[in-house]
C-alpha positions as CSV (number, residue, x, y, z in Angstrom):
1,M,119.3,58.3,138.8
2,A,116.3,61.1,138.7
3,K,113.6,60.9,135.8
4,N,113.8,63.5,133.1
5,H,110.9,65.0,134.3
6,K,110.9,68.2,131.9
7,H,107.0,66.9,130.8
8,G,105.6,66.7,134.4
9,H,106.3,70.1,135.7
10,E,104.9,73.0,134.3
11,E,106.7,76.2,133.4
12,H,105.2,79.1,135.8
13,C,106.1,81.6,138.3
14,C,106.7,79.7,141.7
15,S,105.2,81.7,144.2
16,H,108.7,83.0,145.4
17,G,109.4,84.8,142.3
18,C,111.5,81.6,140.6
19,S,111.1,79.8,137.1
20,C,111.4,76.2,137.5
21,N,112.0,75.0,134.4
22,D,113.6,71.4,135.5
23,S,113.5,68.9,137.8
24,L,116.4,69.5,139.6
25,T,116.1,73.3,139.6
26,H,112.3,73.3,140.8
27,E,113.9,70.4,144.3
28,H,116.3,72.7,145.3
29,H,114.0,75.6,145.0
30,H,111.5,73.8,147.2
31,G,114.2,71.8,149.2
32,E,116.2,75.2,150.1
33,E,113.3,78.3,150.4
34,E,109.6,75.8,151.0
35,S,109.3,78.7,153.6
36,M,108.8,81.4,151.1
37,S,106.9,80.2,148.9
38,W,104.3,81.2,151.2
39,W,105.8,84.0,153.8
40,K,106.0,86.1,149.9
41,P,102.1,86.2,149.2
42,A,100.9,85.8,153.2
43,L,103.3,89.2,153.9
44,S,101.4,91.0,151.0
45,L,97.9,90.0,152.0
46,V,98.0,91.1,155.3
47,L,99.2,94.1,153.9
48,L,96.5,94.6,151.5
49,L,93.6,94.3,153.8
50,T,95.0,96.3,156.7
51,G,95.3,99.0,153.9
52,I,91.5,98.8,152.5
53,A,90.2,98.1,156.2
54,M,92.2,101.2,157.0
55,S,90.4,103.1,153.8
56,A,87.2,101.7,154.9
57,M,87.6,103.2,158.1
58,D,88.4,106.7,157.4
59,V,92.0,106.3,159.2
60,A,93.4,110.0,159.1
61,W,96.9,109.1,158.7
62,F,95.9,106.6,155.9
63,N,94.9,109.3,154.4
64,N,97.6,110.9,153.4
65,G,98.6,110.6,150.1
66,W,102.3,109.3,151.2
67,V,101.6,107.6,153.4
68,R,99.0,105.1,151.0
69,L,101.5,105.0,148.4
70,L,104.0,103.7,150.5
71,W,102.2,101.3,152.2
72,Y,101.3,99.7,149.2
73,A,104.2,99.9,147.9
74,A,105.8,97.5,150.2
75,A,102.7,95.0,150.2
76,W,103.6,94.9,147.0
77,L,107.2,94.0,146.7
78,P,107.0,91.2,148.2
79,T,105.1,89.4,145.1
80,G,105.0,92.1,142.7
81,C,109.2,92.1,142.3
82,G,109.6,88.2,142.1
83,V,106.9,88.4,138.9
84,L,108.0,91.8,138.0
85,R,111.4,90.1,137.5
86,E,110.7,86.9,135.9
87,A,109.0,89.4,133.0
88,V,112.8,91.0,132.6
89,E,114.3,87.7,132.2
90,S,111.9,86.4,129.9
91,A,112.5,89.2,128.0
92,R,116.1,88.8,127.5
93,G,115.5,85.5,126.8
94,G,113.4,86.2,123.9
95,D,110.4,85.7,125.6
96,I,108.8,89.3,125.9
97,F,104.7,88.6,125.7
98,N,103.7,86.4,128.5
99,E,101.7,86.4,131.6
100,F,104.5,87.7,134.1
101,L,104.6,91.6,131.6
102,L,101.3,91.3,130.9
103,M,100.6,91.5,135.4
104,S,103.7,93.5,135.4
105,V,102.5,96.0,133.0
106,A,98.6,96.0,134.6
107,S,99.6,96.1,138.2
108,I,102.1,99.2,137.6
109,G,99.5,101.1,135.8
110,A,97.6,100.6,139.1
111,F,99.8,102.3,140.5
112,A,100.4,104.7,137.9
113,I,96.7,105.4,138.4
114,G,96.2,105.9,141.7
115,E,94.8,102.6,142.3
116,Y,96.8,101.0,144.7
117,P,94.9,98.0,146.5
118,E,94.7,96.8,142.6
119,A,97.3,96.9,142.0
120,V,98.4,94.4,144.8
121,A,95.6,92.7,144.1
122,V,97.1,91.7,140.8
123,M,100.3,90.4,142.0
124,T,99.3,89.1,145.7
125,L,96.5,87.0,144.9
126,Y,98.7,85.6,141.0
127,C,101.2,84.3,144.1
128,I,98.9,82.8,146.0
129,G,97.3,80.3,143.2
130,E,101.1,79.6,142.6
131,A,101.9,78.6,146.3
132,L,98.7,76.5,145.7
133,Q,99.8,74.7,143.3
134,D,103.1,74.5,144.1
135,R,102.0,72.7,147.4
136,A,99.3,70.6,145.8
137,V,101.9,69.0,143.2
138,S,105.0,66.8,145.0
139,R,108.2,67.7,144.4
140,A,110.6,66.9,141.9
141,R,111.5,63.5,141.4
142,S,114.3,62.4,143.6
143,N,116.8,59.6,142.9
144,I,115.8,56.5,141.7
145,Q,117.3,53.9,145.1
146,S,115.4,50.7,144.9
147,L,117.6,50.0,141.4
148,I,121.2,50.6,143.9
149,A,119.1,48.3,145.9
150,L,119.0,46.0,142.7
151,R,123.0,46.3,143.0
152,P,125.0,44.1,145.4
153,D,128.1,46.1,146.8
154,H,129.9,43.0,146.3
155,A,130.5,39.9,144.2
156,V,132.2,36.8,145.2
157,I,134.6,35.4,142.4
158,V,136.0,31.7,142.4
159,R,139.2,30.6,141.5
160,G,140.6,28.1,141.9
161,D,139.6,26.7,145.5
162,E,139.6,30.8,146.2
163,R,136.8,32.6,146.6
164,I,137.5,36.4,146.3
165,T,135.3,39.4,147.6
166,V,135.1,42.4,144.8
167,I,133.0,44.7,143.9
168,P,130.3,44.3,140.8
169,A,132.7,46.8,138.7
170,E,135.9,44.2,139.2
171,V,133.8,41.4,137.7
172,N,135.4,40.8,134.5
173,V,133.5,38.9,131.2
174,G,134.1,35.4,131.8
175,D,134.8,34.8,135.6
176,L,132.9,32.6,137.5
177,V,130.7,34.3,140.3
178,E,129.6,32.7,143.4
179,V,125.7,32.9,144.5
180,K,125.0,32.2,148.1
181,P,120.9,31.4,148.9
182,G,119.3,34.8,149.2
183,E,122.1,36.4,147.3
184,R,121.0,39.1,144.6
185,V,122.3,37.6,141.8
186,P,124.9,41.2,140.7
187,I,125.9,40.5,136.8
188,D,124.6,38.4,135.0
189,G,125.6,35.2,134.4
190,T,124.8,31.2,132.6
191,L,124.4,29.4,135.4
192,T,127.3,26.0,135.2
193,E,125.3,23.4,137.8
194,N,122.6,22.0,137.7
195,A,118.9,23.7,137.6
196,A,118.1,26.3,139.8
197,A,115.5,28.6,141.9
198,F,115.4,31.7,141.3
199,D,113.1,35.1,142.8
200,T,113.1,36.9,139.4
201,A,110.0,39.5,140.8
202,A,112.2,42.5,140.7
203,L,112.3,42.0,137.0
204,T,109.9,40.5,135.5
205,G,107.0,40.7,137.9
206,E,106.8,36.7,137.7
207,S,104.4,36.2,141.3
208,E,106.7,32.1,141.8
209,P,110.4,31.5,141.3
210,R,111.8,30.6,137.8
211,V,113.7,27.8,137.7
212,I,116.6,27.9,135.4
213,E,118.5,25.6,133.2
214,Q,122.2,24.4,133.4
215,G,123.5,26.9,130.6
216,D,120.8,29.9,130.7
217,E,121.4,33.3,131.4
218,V,120.5,34.7,135.2
219,L,120.3,38.6,134.9
220,A,121.5,40.6,137.7
221,G,118.5,41.1,140.4
222,M,117.3,38.0,140.6
223,I,117.7,36.3,144.0
224,A,119.4,32.2,144.8
225,T,116.6,31.2,146.8
226,E,117.4,27.5,147.9
227,T,120.9,26.8,146.9
228,T,124.0,27.6,146.2
229,V,124.9,28.6,142.1
230,R,127.7,29.4,140.1
231,L,127.5,32.0,137.0
232,K,129.7,32.6,134.4
233,A,129.5,36.4,133.7
234,V,128.7,37.2,130.1
235,R,128.7,41.0,130.8
236,R,129.7,43.7,132.6
237,V,127.8,45.0,135.7
238,G,126.9,48.7,133.2
239,E,125.8,46.4,130.8
240,S,123.1,44.0,133.4
241,A,119.7,44.2,133.7
242,V,119.5,46.2,136.4
243,S,121.4,49.5,133.5
244,R,119.2,48.0,130.5
245,I,116.4,49.2,133.1
246,L,117.3,52.0,134.3
247,A,118.4,53.0,130.5
248,M,114.9,52.4,128.9
249,V,113.6,53.9,132.1
250,E,116.0,57.4,130.8
251,E,115.0,57.0,127.2
252,A,111.3,56.3,127.7
253,S,110.9,59.8,129.9
254,E,112.8,62.1,126.9
255,R,110.0,60.1,124.4
256,K,107.4,62.6,125.9
257,A,106.4,65.8,125.0
258,P,106.5,68.8,127.3
259,T,102.8,69.8,129.0
260,E,102.3,73.6,128.7
261,L,99.9,74.6,130.8
262,F,96.6,76.5,128.6
263,I,97.4,80.2,130.4
264,H,101.2,80.0,129.2
265,R,100.6,79.4,125.5
266,F,97.8,81.8,126.0
267,A,99.3,84.5,127.4
268,K,101.7,83.8,124.2
269,I,98.6,85.0,122.1
270,Y,97.0,87.4,124.3
271,T,99.2,90.0,126.1
272,P,101.0,91.3,122.7
273,I,97.5,91.3,121.6
274,V,96.4,93.5,125.1
275,V,99.4,95.1,125.1
276,G,99.1,96.7,121.6
277,L,95.4,96.9,121.8
278,A,96.2,99.5,125.1
279,V,98.7,101.2,122.8
280,L,95.9,102.1,120.5
281,V,93.4,103.4,123.2
282,V,95.5,105.8,123.8
283,A,97.3,106.7,120.2
284,L,93.9,106.4,118.1
285,P,92.1,109.0,119.2
286,G,95.3,111.3,119.3
287,L,95.8,110.4,115.4
288,Y,91.9,111.0,114.7
289,S,92.5,114.5,116.1
290,L,95.3,114.6,113.8
291,V,92.6,115.1,111.0
292,N,89.6,116.3,112.6
293,P,90.6,119.7,114.7
294,S,87.7,120.2,116.2
295,Y,87.4,116.6,118.2
296,A,89.1,117.2,121.7
297,Y,91.7,114.9,122.1
298,S,92.7,114.4,125.8
299,F,95.8,112.0,126.5
300,G,95.0,112.2,130.5
301,T,91.6,110.6,129.7
302,W,92.5,108.1,126.7
303,L,95.7,107.2,128.9
304,H,93.6,106.0,131.9
305,R,91.1,104.5,130.0
306,A,94.0,102.5,128.5
307,L,95.0,102.0,132.2
308,I,91.7,100.4,133.1
309,F,91.4,98.1,129.9
310,L,94.9,96.5,131.0
311,V,93.3,96.1,134.8
312,I,90.3,94.4,132.9
313,S,92.6,92.8,130.4
314,C,94.9,91.0,133.3
315,P,93.9,87.2,132.8
316,C,93.9,87.2,137.3
317,A,91.0,84.8,136.7
318,L,92.7,82.5,134.4
319,V,96.0,82.3,135.9
320,I,94.8,82.0,139.9
321,S,91.7,79.5,139.0
322,I,93.7,77.6,136.6
323,P,95.9,76.7,138.4
324,L,93.6,76.3,141.7
325,S,91.0,73.9,139.3
326,Y,94.0,71.6,139.0
327,F,94.9,71.9,143.3
328,A,91.2,71.3,143.8
329,G,91.1,67.7,141.8
330,I,94.4,67.0,142.9
331,G,92.8,67.3,146.5
332,A,89.9,65.6,145.9
333,A,92.0,62.6,144.1
334,S,94.1,62.7,147.3
335,R,91.2,61.9,149.5
336,R,90.3,58.9,147.8
337,G,94.1,57.8,147.7
338,I,95.6,59.0,144.2
339,L,98.0,60.9,144.3
340,F,98.6,63.3,141.0
341,K,102.1,64.4,140.6
342,G,101.3,67.3,138.5
343,S,98.4,69.0,137.2
344,N,99.1,68.0,133.4
345,Y,98.8,64.3,134.4
346,I,94.6,65.1,135.0
347,D,94.6,66.7,131.8
348,A,96.6,63.4,130.5
349,I,94.8,60.7,132.3
350,A,91.1,62.4,130.8
351,R,92.6,62.0,127.0
352,V,93.6,57.8,128.2
353,D,91.5,55.7,126.0
354,T,93.2,52.2,127.3
355,V,94.7,51.2,130.4
356,V,97.1,48.4,130.3
357,F,98.1,46.6,133.5
358,D,100.0,44.8,135.1
359,K,99.3,41.2,136.5
360,T,101.5,40.3,140.1
361,G,100.9,42.9,142.5
362,T,98.4,45.2,140.5
363,L,95.3,42.9,139.7
364,T,96.3,40.3,141.8
365,T,97.2,40.0,145.9
366,G,100.4,38.5,145.1
367,Q,99.8,36.0,147.6
368,F,99.4,32.5,146.8
369,I,96.3,30.2,148.4
370,V,95.6,26.8,147.9
371,S,92.5,27.0,145.4
372,S,92.1,23.2,144.8
373,V,93.0,19.8,145.9
374,N,92.8,17.0,143.1
375,S,93.6,12.9,144.6
376,L,95.1,13.8,147.7
377,T,93.2,13.0,151.0
378,D,93.4,15.8,154.0
379,E,95.7,13.8,155.9
380,Q,98.3,13.4,152.6
381,V,97.5,17.3,152.2
382,A,99.2,17.7,155.8
383,I,101.8,15.0,155.8
384,V,103.1,17.5,152.5
385,A,102.0,20.2,154.9
386,A,104.8,18.6,157.6
387,I,107.1,18.0,154.5
388,E,107.1,21.9,153.6
389,R,107.1,23.5,157.2
390,D,110.7,24.0,156.8
391,S,110.9,25.6,153.6
392,P,110.2,29.7,153.5
393,H,108.7,29.2,149.7
394,P,105.5,31.3,149.2
395,I,104.5,28.1,148.3
396,A,105.1,25.7,151.2
397,R,103.7,29.0,153.1
398,A,100.5,28.9,151.5
399,I,100.4,25.1,151.7
400,I,101.0,25.3,155.4
401,D,98.2,28.3,156.5
402,S,95.9,25.9,154.2
403,H,96.3,22.7,156.1
404,E,97.8,21.9,159.5
405,P,100.9,20.2,158.8
406,A,101.1,16.7,160.4
407,P,102.5,15.1,163.1
408,A,104.6,12.8,161.1
409,D,108.2,11.9,161.6
410,V,110.1,13.3,158.7
411,Q,113.3,11.7,158.0
412,D,115.6,12.1,155.0
413,L,114.8,15.2,153.7
414,K,116.7,16.5,150.4
415,S,115.8,19.8,148.0
416,I,116.0,19.5,145.5
417,A,117.0,22.5,143.5
418,G,114.0,24.1,140.7
419,Y,111.9,20.7,141.3
420,G,110.9,20.4,145.0
421,L,111.2,18.1,148.1
422,S,111.9,14.4,148.4
423,A,111.3,12.7,151.9
424,T,110.9,9.8,153.8
425,V,107.1,9.8,155.8
426,S,106.8,6.3,157.8
427,G,108.9,3.9,155.0
428,Q,107.4,5.8,152.3
429,K,109.1,8.1,149.6
430,W,106.9,10.8,149.3
431,L,107.9,13.4,146.1
432,V,106.5,17.2,146.5
433,G,106.9,19.7,143.8
434,T,107.2,20.3,140.0
435,T,106.2,17.6,137.6
436,R,109.7,18.2,136.5
437,L,110.4,16.1,139.8
438,L,108.1,13.3,138.3
439,E,109.8,12.9,135.5
440,H,113.2,13.2,137.3
441,E,112.6,10.3,139.7
442,Q,110.8,8.8,136.6
443,V,107.1,8.7,137.8
444,D,104.2,8.5,135.7
445,F,101.3,11.4,135.9
446,P,98.5,12.5,133.7
447,N,99.3,14.8,130.6
448,E,96.9,17.3,131.5
449,L,99.4,18.4,134.4
450,K,101.2,20.2,132.4
451,E,98.4,22.2,130.8
452,I,97.5,23.5,134.4
453,T,97.1,27.3,134.6
454,G,97.5,27.9,137.7
455,T,100.6,27.2,140.0
456,M,100.7,23.1,140.6
457,V,103.0,21.3,143.0
458,A,102.3,17.4,142.4
459,V,102.2,14.4,145.3
460,A,103.6,10.9,144.3
461,I,104.4,8.2,146.8
462,D,106.6,5.4,146.7
463,G,107.1,5.6,142.6
464,Q,103.3,6.3,142.3
465,F,101.8,9.6,140.6
466,A,99.3,10.5,144.3
467,G,97.6,14.2,143.6
468,H,98.2,17.6,142.9
469,I,97.5,20.5,144.9
470,V,96.8,24.0,142.8
471,L,97.5,26.9,143.8
472,S,96.4,31.3,142.4
473,D,97.4,34.1,143.3
474,M,94.3,35.5,143.6
475,P,92.8,38.9,142.1
476,K,92.1,41.3,144.6
477,E,88.9,42.3,145.8
478,D,87.8,45.6,143.6
479,A,90.0,44.1,140.8
480,A,86.8,43.1,138.3
481,H,84.9,46.2,139.9
482,A,87.7,48.3,138.4
483,I,88.0,46.2,135.0
484,D,83.8,46.7,134.7
485,D,83.9,50.1,135.9
486,L,86.6,51.6,132.9
487,N,84.6,49.9,130.5
488,R,81.8,51.9,131.0
489,Q,83.7,54.5,130.6
490,G,84.5,53.4,127.0
491,I,87.9,52.7,127.8
492,D,89.5,49.8,126.6
493,T,91.8,47.4,129.0
494,V,95.1,44.5,128.3
495,M,97.2,43.2,130.9
496,L,100.6,42.6,130.8
497,S,102.3,39.8,132.9
498,G,106.0,38.1,133.2
499,D,103.8,35.0,134.1
500,R,102.9,32.2,132.1
501,Q,100.3,32.9,128.8
502,A,97.6,30.3,130.1
503,L,97.9,32.1,133.2
504,A,97.5,35.8,132.0
505,N,94.8,34.1,129.8
506,Q,93.1,32.5,132.6
507,V,93.2,35.6,135.1
508,A,91.8,37.9,131.8
509,R,89.0,35.8,131.5
510,Q,88.1,36.1,135.2
511,L,88.1,39.3,135.4
512,G,86.8,40.8,132.0
513,I,90.1,42.5,130.3
514,G,90.2,42.9,126.6
515,E,93.1,41.8,126.1
516,A,96.1,40.0,127.6
517,Y,99.9,39.1,126.6
518,G,101.9,36.8,129.0
519,D,105.8,35.6,129.6
520,L,106.8,39.0,129.4
521,L,109.9,40.3,130.2
522,P,110.6,43.9,130.3
523,Q,111.3,45.1,127.3
524,G,108.2,43.1,125.7
525,K,106.6,45.6,127.6
526,V,107.5,48.5,126.6
527,E,107.1,47.1,123.5
528,H,103.1,46.5,124.3
529,I,103.1,49.8,124.9
530,E,105.0,51.6,122.1
531,Q,102.4,49.2,120.0
532,I,99.4,50.5,121.1
533,K,100.6,54.8,121.0
534,A,101.4,53.8,117.5
535,D,98.0,52.8,116.5
536,G,96.4,56.6,118.6
537,K,95.8,55.1,121.0
538,Q,96.2,57.2,125.1
539,V,97.6,55.0,127.0
540,A,97.6,54.3,130.8
541,F,100.1,52.2,132.2
542,V,99.2,50.8,136.1
543,G,102.0,48.6,137.7
544,D,103.9,48.2,141.1
545,G,107.2,46.3,140.6
546,I,110.6,47.4,139.9
547,N,110.2,45.6,136.2
548,D,107.4,48.2,135.3
549,A,109.8,51.6,135.7
550,P,110.5,51.6,132.0
551,V,106.7,50.5,130.8
552,L,106.0,53.4,133.2
553,A,108.4,56.1,132.6
554,A,107.0,55.1,128.6
555,S,103.3,54.9,128.7
556,D,101.3,58.8,128.2
557,V,100.3,58.4,132.0
558,G,102.5,55.6,134.8
559,I,100.2,55.0,137.7
560,A,101.8,52.7,140.3
561,M,99.9,50.8,142.9
562,G,101.5,52.6,146.5
563,T,101.7,50.6,149.6
564,L,103.1,47.4,148.0
565,G,104.8,48.9,145.0
566,A,108.0,49.5,144.8
567,D,109.9,52.3,145.2
568,M,111.1,53.2,141.6
569,A,108.0,52.1,139.8
570,I,106.1,55.0,142.5
571,E,109.5,57.3,141.5
572,T,108.9,57.1,137.5
573,A,105.4,57.0,137.6
574,D,102.9,60.2,137.1
575,V,100.6,58.9,139.3
576,V,100.1,57.0,142.2
577,I,97.4,54.8,144.2
578,Q,98.5,55.2,148.1
579,T,95.9,52.1,148.5
580,D,96.4,49.7,146.1
581,Q,93.2,48.9,144.9
582,P,92.5,49.0,140.9
583,S,89.1,50.2,141.7
584,R,91.1,54.1,142.3
585,V,92.5,53.7,138.7
586,A,88.8,54.8,137.2
587,Q,88.1,57.2,139.5
588,A,91.5,59.1,138.8
589,V,90.4,58.9,135.1
590,A,86.4,60.6,136.7
591,I,88.7,62.8,138.2
592,G,90.3,64.2,135.6
593,K,88.0,64.6,133.1
594,R,85.7,66.4,135.6
595,T,88.7,68.9,136.6
596,R,89.2,69.4,132.6
597,S,85.2,70.3,132.2
598,I,85.8,72.9,135.4
599,V,88.9,74.5,133.8
600,R,86.8,74.5,130.6
601,Q,83.9,76.5,132.1
602,N,86.6,79.0,133.8
603,I,88.6,79.6,130.4
604,A,85.7,80.3,129.4
605,F,83.2,81.9,131.4
606,A,86.8,84.3,132.0
607,I,87.7,85.3,128.8
608,G,83.7,86.3,127.9
609,V,83.1,88.5,131.0
610,K,87.4,90.4,130.0
611,L,86.1,91.1,126.4
612,L,82.4,92.6,127.3
613,F,83.8,94.7,130.1
614,M,86.9,95.8,127.9
615,I,84.5,96.7,125.2
616,L,82.7,99.0,127.9
617,G,86.2,100.3,129.3
618,V,87.4,101.7,126.0
619,L,84.1,103.2,125.3
620,G,83.9,105.1,128.9
621,L,80.9,102.5,129.8
622,T,83.2,101.9,133.2
623,N,84.6,103.0,136.2
624,M,87.8,101.6,137.8
625,W,85.8,99.6,140.6
626,Q,83.9,97.7,137.4
627,A,87.7,96.8,136.9
628,V,88.0,95.6,139.9
629,F,85.1,93.3,140.1
630,A,86.0,92.5,135.6
631,D,89.1,91.2,137.2
632,V,89.0,90.2,140.8
633,G,84.7,89.7,140.7
634,V,85.1,87.2,138.0
635,A,88.0,85.5,139.8
636,L,86.2,84.3,142.7
637,I,83.8,83.1,140.6
638,C,85.5,80.8,138.8
639,V,87.4,80.1,142.3
640,L,84.4,78.8,143.6
641,N,83.4,77.2,140.4
642,A,86.8,75.3,140.9
643,L,86.8,74.4,144.3
644,R,83.0,72.1,143.2
645,L,85.6,69.7,142.3
646,M,86.3,69.1,145.8
647,W,82.5,68.8,146.6
648,R,81.1,67.7,144.5
649,T,83.9,64.4,142.2
650,K,82.5,61.6,143.5
């Protein structure tokens, strides 16, 4: 299911003359007509430049009026027809006064007064700017494939001694479903047997497996990690956790209001005013001549002035420099590993005043390391590593990486699901696991072990507590720098996590994050985002997991970590950090602010110059060459200003 991306794609005329008003249409056009997006404006540009060159060199055969007309008409057709068609179709739909109408009238008017190069340039330069915009903006989002991966293609139903393999849709509420280690749970159900450990990272973002007790609920999408488990189905597959996540993505996307480009809004006001003024330029002197017969009114003279007025008024500088400013901002961001999925997200991120981070995989590495060993000798830790040697669990891998396993003779090794391991080494019984394991084996241990914020492995030898190992999911190298940068920009920071609240608080204090909330499922994260937005904040959420997709969609700007991030998070996000560096978030905000500043400069400059030359044109104090400067010259200056983003954005 593709994300509804109405807010992520601006309404504009593509370089091949189509109006792409939804993501599916845009994806279809660019999938089948990508090659057309460049050859049309390229052909028009080649013919335009060739014609100008032949005129400058005074080529004899080209001086013939009909030859020049046909040449420039041929140059106009590849781009002009698309814009003219868009103006007609918009008018049929009730949207008459827009940039397409103004460019069409100005271009046709330039042809009428014999300024053929200007007529072609109006259309060609516009479509080149749109082609650049289309190239800078990523294609419409494809289907969220990672949700499909979360939905197994089969489920095993247990009926007596019989095991029946069916598709998940055929599992009914009350059916007993069996899931083997390493398999993904196909439906939501309650655990019917002893406590078991599940990898819940895809749904909750937790960095360590979660132990679920008998009778507690197991969600579709979780993975059984250590033992075969049986579940009693409590919901049909269409009502599962995965399906609810997808529904939240769609609903949150629909709550986002569409963002129109400034030029589209501006043209709705600017175009009818300009067209009306051009008509008045011709009509008012004629009316004045009726009341003052001594005034010599020349319809041809005033029509020429009106057409010059229209050529000057064509918003070429705006329709080129604004998309190009965003293109330059997108390009500058791309060189730094930051991918904006649309120019409107640059505007949106510039307005952000609160950045909310997911913890695991976003601010932290998602990989465990041993952070401390308490009351255990190196030899004892080496024996623990030997006991853990054959375990695929990430905690076991971290212990083995930190200490070479001892060449011990490990016997009677038993894995107790959700608790840990027991084994006999040199005649001694070793217990390695959670405090739950020690309680189960009636081993006394210090109460403070329950208050440890990190991931803890307790060790007991022959019924006596021996010590414990603390493991940490370490923050990324630049995580603290990222928070500092955002704080310097006056942006509030918040962290949301599926991990325990105590651990979330610890990481937040370590990095300097203002607020932290733990023990959250996807629904809880969405609720926090909605609450922050209800307080009038502009929110960006940064995440990497499949579970982050609803929050990414609910935020004003969703930012996903690209290298290690889940496909669904990347598809749902508005901005992708391809380098997985949190510090790039602050850079993205800085680029957004600078881009918006450049856009405002171009708008003010272009409108100011055009107003001046339009007044001079009406008074007859300017000619077509000056009109060309007021249009193309201003556009060039604005383009150069936009390109400063590529050169100077830090």
